[in-house]
Each structure stands twice: as C-alpha cells, then as structure tokens.
C-alpha positions, 0 to 999 in steps of 0.5 A, a space after each residue: 638677706 640673700 645677695 647671691 641673686 645680685 651676680 646675674 644682674 652683674 653678669 648682665 651688665 658685664 655682657 651689655 658693657 662687653 657688646 656695647 664697647 664691641 659695637 662702638 670699637 668695630 664701628 658698628 655703633 656711632 654714638 648719637 648726640 642723644 646718647 652722648 647726652 644721655 651718658 652726661 645724664 647719668 652723672 657717672 663721667 663726674 666725680 662721685 658726690 657722697 652728700 647722703 647721708 650727712 651722718 655718719 661723718 668722720 671724726 678726723 680732719 682727713 678731707 680725703 677719708 672714703 665715704 662710709 659703706 652707707 654713703 657708698 650704698 645710697 648713692 648706688 641705690 639711688 643711681 638706679 633711678 638716675 640711669 633709668 631717667 637717662 636711658 628714657 629717651 633713647 630708643 630701647 633697642 640700642 647698646 646704650 639704653 640696654 647698658 644703662 638699664 642693666 646697670 640700673 637692675 643691678 643698683 636696685 639689688 641694694 635698695 632693700 638693704 640699704 633702706 633697711 639699715 638706713 632706717 636702722 641707723 637712724 633709730 639706733 644712732 651708734 655711740 661708739 661710731 659709725 664704723 663700728 656700727 658698720 662692722 656690726 651691722 653690715 654682713 660681709 656678704 652685703 659689703 662684697 655686693 656693694 664693692 661688686 656693684 661699685 666695681 661694675 659701675 666704675 667700669 660702666 663710668 669709664 666707658 661712658 667718659 670713653 664714649 663722650 670724648 670720642 668723636 
C-alpha cells in the first residue's frame, strides 16, 4: 500500500480551509442559509458516532474508551459520500463546496484499505482480541494516514461549527 499520495489531498484541504477562513474573516464571503444547511448536513458539527462496525467491541466497562482504528477509519471513509451530498446543492464555485469536496477526496484515500481490512477482519475474527489484530494488520503508515485525515477533518469541523454560530 502506498500512503504517500494522500499528503497532496491533505494539503489541498488545508489550502481550501485557509482560503475559506480568510474570505469569511475578511467579510468577502457571507455564509448563506443554504451553506449553513450544508454545513449542518455534514454531521461534523455534532459529536462523532462510532456505531459501525459494531465489532470489535472493547472488553472493558470503560464507556469513554476510544473507538478502534477500524471504527475511526470506517467513519472517515464513509464521510466522503456525506460531504459530497452536503455540497451537491451548492454553487460549485463557492469556498464551502470546494472545501467539502476536497475533504471528501481526502477521506476517499482511506476507502480501499479500509474495505480490505474490514473484509479481512470479517474473514479472520481475532481470537486474541481486536487490539492485537489491529496492531498486526494495520501498518504504521496507514495508522499515521488515518490520524492525519482525522486531524484535518477535525479542523474542518471546527471551522464549520464557527460558521454556523456566526450571524
């Protein structure tokens, strides 16, 4: 697996985010009601839910335990379609649809490996626990890529939250 290509997608999202922030802060972009609705439709302004895959499940009673790598990666990969759908009704040339589309493309970078590992986990249920399985099957590069995508998505989410509360 070659994970280096995702860096260009990450940099594009960062540029789009920087441009959107600058336009908004300088008063050159007034966020429309349709754009606010699109920002809400992304689901990024609410707490992340990790309901898929239901397994692996932690063996502890810790309700605040972080999600597994697979749960985080599945959420990010699925987010691509949600972001595209949220951007779809907006004019293509605006800063928000460009940001959402670029972020969707970044999330798409995880799709192939997530699908492969998801199928592998389903076919080879771990006897020694899912945490050990992830350590054995998820490369350090893929782990770093997932963390990098999650960080950028978090920055986009924070910006969208700011845009939604502003009048």
